[in-house]
C-alpha positions, 0 to 999 in steps of 0.5 A, spaced: 659 142 312 665 138 313 668 134 307 674 129 305 678 131 300 676 129 292 679 126 288 680 128 281 677 122 278 671 124 283 670 132 280 670 129 273 666 123 274 660 128 278 661 134 272 661 129 266 656 125 269 651 132 270 651 131 263 654 139 263 661 137 261 665 133 256 671 130 257 674 132 250 681 129 251 686 128 256 693 131 257 697 129 262 695 128 268 689 133 266 683 131 263 681 137 260 673 138 260 668 141 255 661 145 256 658 149 250 653 154 251 645 153 249 644 157 242 640 161 247 646 164 251 650 170 250 657 166 252 663 163 251 664 155 251 668 153 257 674 149 258 675 147 264 683 142 266 681 138 272 688 134 274 687 127 275 690 126 282 689 122 289 686 128 292 685 135 288 687 140 294 683 146 296 685 152 291 686 147 285 679 146 286 677 154 287 679 154 281 676 149 277 669 151 279 672 157 278 674 156 271 667 151 272 662 158 271 661 156 279 658 162 283 658 159 290 665 155 292 662 152 298 655 149 293 661 147 289 663 143 293 657 140 296 654 139 289 661 135 289 660 132 296 653 129 293 654 126 287 661 122 288 
């Protein structure tokens, strides 16, 4: 699937509006997102920095997906594309 580049704000918007992550602070030009696991999950909280650039590179998008716990990068990108 061909998809256009994503801006940092598009990625943040989808992750926050999806109800999964909370934008807890901004550090320089990065939004710092956090996910707190439910009590019944045996996993740690996740913190994901997202650069607020006009275009997020593919490598950086891979890092964001990995830190967010996405198992499939293409599915992660499809989710961003559908909801931006």
